[in-house]
N, C-alpha and C positions, 0 to 999 in steps of 0.2 A: 323230604322226599328221598326215597332210596335210590342209591346209584344203581344203574342198570348193569347187568352182567354183559361184558364185552362181546360183541359179535363181529367187531371189526377184524379185518385181516392185517391191520397195521401192527407189526410186531412190537414196536416200541410202546404203543398204547396198551396192548395186551400184557406186556411184561410189567408195566407199572401198576396195572390193576391187580395182576396176579401177586405182585409183591405186597400190595396193600392187603389183600385178602389173607395172605400168609401171616402178616403182622397181627391182624385182628384175630385170627385163629389161635396163634401161639399165646397171645396175651389173655384171651378168654380162658384158654386151658390153664395158664399160670394162675390167674386170679381165682378160678373155681378150685384148683387143687390147694392153693394156700388157705382158702376159706374152709375147706374140708378139714385140713390139719387143725385149724383153730376150733372148728365146730366139735371135733372129737374130744378135745380137752375140755370144752365147756360142758359137754355131755357126760364124759366119764370121769374127768378130774374134778370139775367144779360142781357137778350135778345141778347145773343151773338151766332150767328149761327155757327161760326167756332169752338167754344169750345163745343157746343152742338153736332156738327157733329163728333168731335174728340171723345167724350165719346161714342157716338153711334157706331162708327167704332170699338173702343176697345171692346165693348160689343159683337158686332157681330163676331169679330175675336176670342174671347174667346168661343163663342157659337159653333164655328166650331170644337173645341176640346172637346166638351161635348159629349163623345161617348155613344152609347146605353148601352154598358157594365157597364159604370160608374153608369148610372141611375138604371140599373138592380140590382146593389149591394147595393143600398141605403136601410137603415134600420132606419128610423126615430124613430120608437117606441123603438128600442133597443139601441138608441144612448144616452149614459150618458151625453153628452155635452148639450143636449137640456134642461136639468134641471139646468145647471150651469149659473150664471149670476153675474154681479158686480154692486155695487151701482152706479158707474159712467155711466153705460150703460142706466140707467133709467132717466138720467137728460141731457138735452141739454139747455144751457143758451142762445144761439142765433144762427143765421145762420152760423157764423164762426165756432162755436163749431160743428155744424152738418156736415159741409164740412170737417173739420180736422178729425173728427172721421171716416168719411167714406173714406177719402183718405188714412188714416192709415190702415183701414180694407182692402182696395184694395191692397195696397203695401204689407202688410203681407201675404195676400192670394196668391198673385203672387209669392212671394218668396217660399212659401210652394209648389206651383204648379211647379215652376222651379226645385226644388230639388227632389221631388218625381216623377215629370215628367220624369226625367232621367232614372228611372226604367221602364218606359212605352215606351218612344220614345225619341230619341235624337233630332228629329225634333221638337217635342212638347216642350221640355225644351228650345231649342234655341228660338222658337217663343215666349214663355212666357217671356224669358229674355229680348227680344226686347220690349215687351209690358211693362215690369216693368220700363224700362228707359223712355218710353213714358209717363207713369204715373208720374214719378218724374218731367218731363218737364211740364206736366199738372199741377202739384202741384205748380211749380214756376210761371206759368202763371196765376193761380188763386190767389197767394198770395197778390199781389198789389191790385187786385180787391176786395179781401176779406177785406183788411184794409181800403179801401175806403168805402166799405159798412158799416164797423164798425164805421167809422167817420160819416157817414150819420145818423147812429142810435144813436150816442152819443150826447145827448142834454145838458150834464153838463160836464164842462171842469175845472179841478182843476190845477191852476198854483201855484207851491209851493213858499214859502218864507223861508228864513233861520230860522231854528227851531231845538233846541237841540235834540228833539225826532222826527226828520223828518221822519224816516222810520216807526215809530209807528203811527203817525198821518196819513200818506198816506195809510198804511194798513188798518186802521180804516175806512177811506173813501172808499177804495176798497171793504171792507166788506159791506159797505152800498150800493154798486151798481155802484160806479164810474167806467166808462169805457174809460176815456180819461184823461191823466195826462201829465202835462209839468213840467219838472224840471228846476227851475229858481233860480240862486244864483249869484248875482252880486259881492259878497264879497269874496267868497272862492278862493283858489288857484286851479290850474288844477288838482293836485293830489287828493284833496278833492272832486272836481267836479266829477272826474272819479270814484272814490270809491262810492260816493253816486248814481251816474247814474247807475253804474253796479248793485247795490243792488235794486234800484227802477225798473230797467228793469226786474230783476228776479221776483219781486213782481207782476209787470204788466202781465208777462207771466203766473204766477200762477193764477191770477184772470181774465185772458183773456181780458186785457185792452191795449189800445194803449199808447205807451210811447214816448213822444216828449222831446227834449232837447232845451232849449232857447239859441239862439245866437251861441253857440259853436259847430260848425260842427265837429271839431276834437273830442270832447267829445261824440257827437252823433255816430260817426263812431266807436270809441273805445269801446263804451258800446253796440253797435248794436241796437241803438234806432230805433224806427219805423219812425222817422223823426226829423225835426228841425223847430223851429219857429224863424223867422227873424223880426227884427225891421226895421224901415225906413233907418237907418244908417248902417245896416249890409251888408253882401255879396249880390251881385246880385243873383237872384233866379236860373239863368242858371248855375252859378258856384256851388251853393249848390247842384243842381241836378246832375251835372257832378261828384262832389265828393262823394255824397251819393249813387248814382245809381238811375235808373228809377223807382224802386219799392218803394221808400221811400216818405213819406208825407212831404210837405213843406208848412208852413203857414206864413202869413205876417200880421203884425199889421197895422191898418189904423185908421186915425183920421178925414179924410175929403174926399170929392169926388175926388180930384186929386189923393190921395193915393189909393183910391179904384180902380180908373182906372188903375193905375200902376199894382196893384195886378191882375186885370182882364187880362191886356196885357201879364203879365208874367205867366198867368195860375196857380195862387196859388191854392193849394188844398182846402184851407179854409182861412178865414181871422178873425182877432180880430177887433172889432168895439168899440171904446171908447177913453178915459174913459166916460162912461155914466154919472157918478157922480164924483165929485172931490174925489181924493183918495191919501193917502200918498205914495202908491205904485208908482204913477206917479206924484210926487211933481212938482208943477208949471204948470201942463197941465190943460187947461181949460176943463170943462165938455162939452161933445158934445150934451148931452141931447137928446130930442125927435127928433129933426129935422134931425140929421144925421142918426139915426136909421131908420127913415122912408124912407130916401133917399136910404140907403143900401138895405132895403126891396124891393124897386122898381127896383134896378139896379144890385144887386149882383147875379151872376149865380152860385156861389159856396156856401157851407155852411158857415154861419158866426156866430160869438160868441160875444154877447154884454158883455163887460168887464169894470170894473171900479166901485168899491164901491157897487157891486151887493150883496144882501143878502136875507135871507128868508123874511124879513119885507118888502123890496121894490120890490121883484121880480114880484108881480102882476102888478105894475106899468110899469116895463120894458116890460113884455109880452104885455101890452096894447099898448105899443109904437111899437109893431111889431116884437119883438125878439121872436125866438122859441128856441134858444140855448143861454146859458150863460157861461161865465168864471168867476170863483170866486177865490179869494186868501184868505183874512183874514177870511171870514165867515166860512171857514172850517179849515184853518191852525191854527186859534186862538180859535176854538170852544172848549167848555168844553166836548162835546161829538161829535167827527167828524163823527161817523157812523150815529147817529140820524140826524145831520144837512144835511148830504148827502142825506139821505132818504127823508127828508122834501123837499129839493130842487128838487129832481127827481120827487117826487109826484106832486109838483106844475107844473113842466115842462111837466109832462105827461098828 
C-alpha cells in the first residue's frame, strides 16, 4: 500500500515525510543517470543491442516509481550534498573506470531506494530489490566485455622475470601507466608463485590493470587473475577456459604461421608474436624478425604483441614492421627507472 501524502499540520511528521521523499527522489535520479551512462557505452561502444535494451528497460522501470510527490519535495538549493565531492569523482582513467563508477552508483542507489522505499510502499521496495539483482547480473555480463576492451586499449604488455624487488619494479611500471601485466617465473615453487601472484593481482586492481599468469592455471585460479598465457606446450585452450571460466582472458605464444592458425582456431583472446629479436629469455629460439610480424599483421584477427628483445631503442623499427602493441621483459624489469622507461615506451606506442 502506498504511503499517503501528508496533510497533517504536525511539523515533525511533515518534515520526516518530506525528507523521505527527497531521499527517494535523489536516488531515483542517481540510479537512472548511472544507468544512462552505462547504456550509452553498451550502445555506442559495444554495439550490443541486448545490453542496451536491458539498461533502457531498467531506466524506464525506475521512472515508473518516480512519483510527483517526490519531485515536489526536491530542494536542490537547500541540499548540502550538492557542495560535497571527492577527489576520485573528478578523475576517470579509462572506459572501464567510468563503467565501474556508474555501476557502483546504481547499485548503491538501488539499495537506498529498497530500504527507504519500505517506508513508502512494500510493492516499491520489492520491485527495486528485483532491479538490484538485475543490475548485479548486468555487472557480471559487462565484466568480461570490459576486460576485453581494456585488452584492446593496452598497447604495452610487461612480462615479469625473477627479480628480488619484483613488487617494487612492477608498481613503478604501473605508476608509469602500464595496464597489462603477466607474472612469469619458471624457477619459483608454487607457494612463492601464489604469494607473488596474489600481491601482483592486488597491485593491478589498485592501478586498474589486467593481470595475467604465465602457464600456471592453478596459480591463476588461486590468485583470481584476469587470465592466463599459454605456450605451445601448455594445456589446450579449451581446458584452460573450462577451468578458468568464460569471463577470463586466455593468450597464446606463437612463432610461425602454423602456430598462429592454431591460436585463431582456438579463438585466443590475444597472441604473443616472436621472438622478434634474439633474447636470453627465449634462449635457442631463432628471431622471427620482420617477415612473421608482417604475416601476423595481415592474418591475425585478435590483438597481438610483438615480443623478444624489444626496448626503447629498437621500438621504432618494430613499429615500422607493422606492430602496434609490444611485450617487454628486460627493458622494464632491469631498468634503472621502470616508471620512466614505461612512460617512454607508451609515448612511442601512442
